[in-house]
C-alpha positions as CSV (number, residue, x, y, z in Angstrom):
1,X,-54.3,15.7,-6.6
2,X,-53.2,15.2,-3.0
3,X,-50.4,12.8,-3.9
4,X,-48.7,15.3,-6.2
5,X,-48.9,18.1,-3.6
6,X,-47.3,15.8,-0.9
7,X,-44.4,14.9,-3.3
8,X,-43.8,18.5,-4.2
9,X,-43.8,19.5,-0.5
10,X,-41.2,16.7,0.2
11,X,-39.1,17.9,-2.7
12,X,-39.1,21.5,-1.3
13,X,-38.0,20.1,2.1
14,X,-35.1,18.2,0.4
15,X,-34.0,21.2,-1.6
16,X,-34.0,23.2,1.6
17,X,-31.6,20.8,3.3
18,X,-34.1,18.6,5.0
19,X,-34.0,14.9,5.9
20,X,-37.2,13.0,5.0
21,X,-38.6,9.5,5.2
22,X,-40.4,7.8,2.4
23,X,-41.7,4.3,1.4
24,X,-39.6,2.2,-1.0
25,X,-40.2,-1.2,-2.6
26,X,-39.5,-3.2,0.6
27,X,-38.8,-0.9,3.6
28,X,-39.0,2.8,4.6
29,X,-36.1,4.9,3.6
30,X,-34.4,8.1,4.8
31,X,-33.3,10.5,2.2
32,X,-31.8,13.9,1.6
33,X,-29.9,15.9,-1.1
34,X,-26.6,14.0,-1.7
35,X,-24.8,17.3,-2.5
36,X,-25.8,18.9,0.8
37,X,-23.0,17.9,3.3
38,X,-25.0,19.2,6.3
39,X,-28.1,17.2,5.4
40,X,-26.0,14.1,4.9
41,X,-24.2,14.6,8.2
42,X,-27.6,14.9,9.9
43,X,-28.9,11.7,8.2
44,X,-25.8,9.8,9.2
45,X,-26.1,11.1,12.8
46,X,-29.8,10.0,12.9
47,X,-28.9,6.5,11.8
48,X,-25.8,6.4,13.9
49,X,-24.0,5.3,10.7
50,X,-20.3,6.0,10.1
51,X,-19.5,8.0,7.0
52,X,-16.8,5.5,5.8
53,X,-19.5,2.9,4.9
54,X,-20.9,5.1,2.1
55,X,-24.6,5.6,1.0
56,X,-26.9,4.5,-1.8
57,X,-28.2,7.0,-4.3
58,X,-31.6,6.4,-5.8
59,X,-33.0,8.0,-9.0
60,X,-36.1,8.3,-11.2
61,X,-34.2,7.1,-14.3
62,X,-30.8,6.1,-15.5
63,X,-30.2,9.5,-17.1
64,X,-30.1,11.1,-13.6
65,X,-26.8,9.3,-13.2
66,X,-25.3,10.4,-16.6
67,X,-22.6,12.4,-14.8
68,X,-21.3,9.1,-13.5
69,X,-21.9,6.9,-16.4
70,X,-21.1,8.8,-19.6
71,X,-17.6,7.3,-20.0
72,X,-18.2,3.7,-18.7
73,X,-18.0,0.7,-21.1
74,X,-21.2,0.3,-23.1
75,X,-21.7,-3.3,-21.8
76,X,-21.8,-1.9,-18.2
77,X,-24.4,0.7,-19.3
78,X,-26.5,-2.0,-20.9
79,X,-26.3,-4.1,-17.7
80,X,-27.6,-1.2,-15.7
81,X,-30.3,-0.2,-18.1
82,X,-31.5,-3.8,-18.4
83,X,-32.0,-4.1,-14.6
84,X,-33.7,-0.7,-13.9
85,X,-36.1,0.4,-12.7
86,X,-36.3,-2.3,-10.1
87,X,-34.8,-3.7,-7.0
88,X,-31.2,-3.8,-8.2
89,X,-28.5,-1.7,-6.6
90,X,-25.2,-1.6,-8.5
91,X,-21.7,-0.6,-7.1
92,X,-20.5,1.7,-9.9
93,X,-17.0,3.3,-10.1
94,X,-17.5,7.0,-9.0
95,X,-14.2,8.3,-10.5
96,X,-14.1,11.0,-7.8
97,X,-17.3,12.7,-9.2
98,X,-19.1,12.4,-5.8
99,X,-18.2,13.8,-2.4
100,X,-16.6,11.6,0.2
101,X,-19.6,12.0,2.5
102,X,-21.5,9.9,-0.1
103,X,-18.9,7.3,-1.2
104,X,-17.1,6.9,2.2
105,X,-13.9,4.9,1.8
106,X,-15.0,3.2,-1.5
107,X,-14.0,3.6,-5.1
108,X,-17.5,2.9,-6.1
109,X,-21.0,4.2,-5.3
110,X,-24.2,2.3,-4.8
111,X,-26.8,3.3,-7.4
112,X,-30.4,2.3,-7.9
113,X,-33.3,3.4,-10.1
114,X,-36.4,2.8,-8.1
115,X,-39.6,1.2,-9.4
116,X,-41.6,2.7,-6.6
117,X,-43.9,5.4,-8.0
118,X,-43.5,7.8,-5.0
119,X,-39.7,7.5,-5.0
120,X,-39.7,8.1,-8.8
121,X,-42.0,11.1,-8.6
122,X,-39.8,12.6,-5.8
123,X,-36.5,12.0,-7.6
124,X,-38.1,13.5,-10.8
125,X,-38.3,16.8,-8.9
126,X,-35.1,16.6,-6.8
127,X,-32.6,14.6,-8.9
128,X,-30.9,11.6,-7.2
129,X,-31.4,11.2,-3.5
130,X,-29.6,9.5,-0.7
131,X,-31.6,6.4,0.1
132,X,-30.9,4.4,3.2
133,X,-33.1,2.3,5.4
134,X,-35.1,4.2,8.0
135,X,-33.6,2.8,11.2
136,X,-30.7,3.3,13.6
137,X,-27.7,1.1,12.8
138,X,-28.2,-2.4,14.1
139,X,-32.0,-2.1,14.3
140,X,-34.5,-3.6,11.9
141,X,-35.5,-1.4,8.9
142,X,-38.8,0.3,9.4
143,X,-41.7,-1.4,7.5
144,X,-44.4,1.0,8.6
145,X,-44.8,4.8,9.0
146,X,-45.5,4.1,12.7
147,X,-42.1,2.4,13.1
148,X,-40.4,5.4,11.3
149,X,-42.1,7.7,13.8
150,X,-41.1,5.5,16.7
151,X,-37.5,5.5,15.6
152,X,-37.4,9.2,14.8
153,X,-40.2,10.9,16.8
154,X,-39.1,14.5,16.2
155,X,-35.9,14.4,14.1
156,X,-37.2,14.3,10.6
157,X,-38.2,17.3,8.5
158,X,-40.9,15.4,6.6
159,X,-42.5,12.0,6.0
160,X,-44.0,11.1,2.6
161,X,-46.9,8.9,3.3
162,X,-47.7,5.9,1.1
163,X,-47.5,2.2,0.9
164,X,-44.4,0.0,0.5
165,X,-44.0,-1.6,-2.8
166,X,-44.7,-5.2,-1.6
167,X,-41.2,-6.7,-1.8
168,X,-40.0,-8.8,1.2
169,X,-36.3,-7.8,1.0
170,X,-34.3,-4.7,0.1
171,X,-32.6,-4.6,-3.3
172,X,-30.0,-7.0,-4.5
173,X,-26.5,-5.3,-4.5
174,X,-24.0,-6.3,-7.2
175,X,-20.7,-5.0,-8.3
176,X,-20.9,-3.6,-11.8
177,X,-17.3,-4.4,-12.7
178,X,-17.4,-8.1,-11.8
179,X,-21.1,-8.8,-11.7
180,X,-20.6,-10.4,-8.2
181,X,-23.5,-10.4,-5.8
182,X,-22.6,-8.4,-2.7
183,X,-26.0,-8.6,-0.9
184,X,-28.7,-11.1,-2.1
185,X,-32.2,-9.8,-2.2
């Protein structure tokens, strides 16, 4: 099956320290291994995004975030589980369990479990990935593979072809502690 081979190839690239582009529910994303500082540095440089802003992590299922969630209040876990998979990003206390190059200057980290089948298949092979829109800071997020290639003509290590998930806007972002909406969808 061609789809499976492409996902496996992108997972190999991520594990080898690469930066890739892939379709999400609404826009194209850039991703890499969140534990690989050099890969994250490259991704931030490509986007022209300062590290202090922090990054979103995307996963295949809630259990890929167990290392962050195991001692949180049960009502918070239920809130997360009830909203995933789907276009919901939550700001979750990281309790210093993630590197600064992911969390920036924040005491929380943005987490999402994707409903997009390609993203889920990829994360099933790699674990959580950095997920940020495929664009340079201040530019519109790419909504096509062509736009990704125009933004980054030679800088990416791979592009996982596929269709967007059909949503008009990126995910809703809410604070897990307060429930407040930080970015509407």
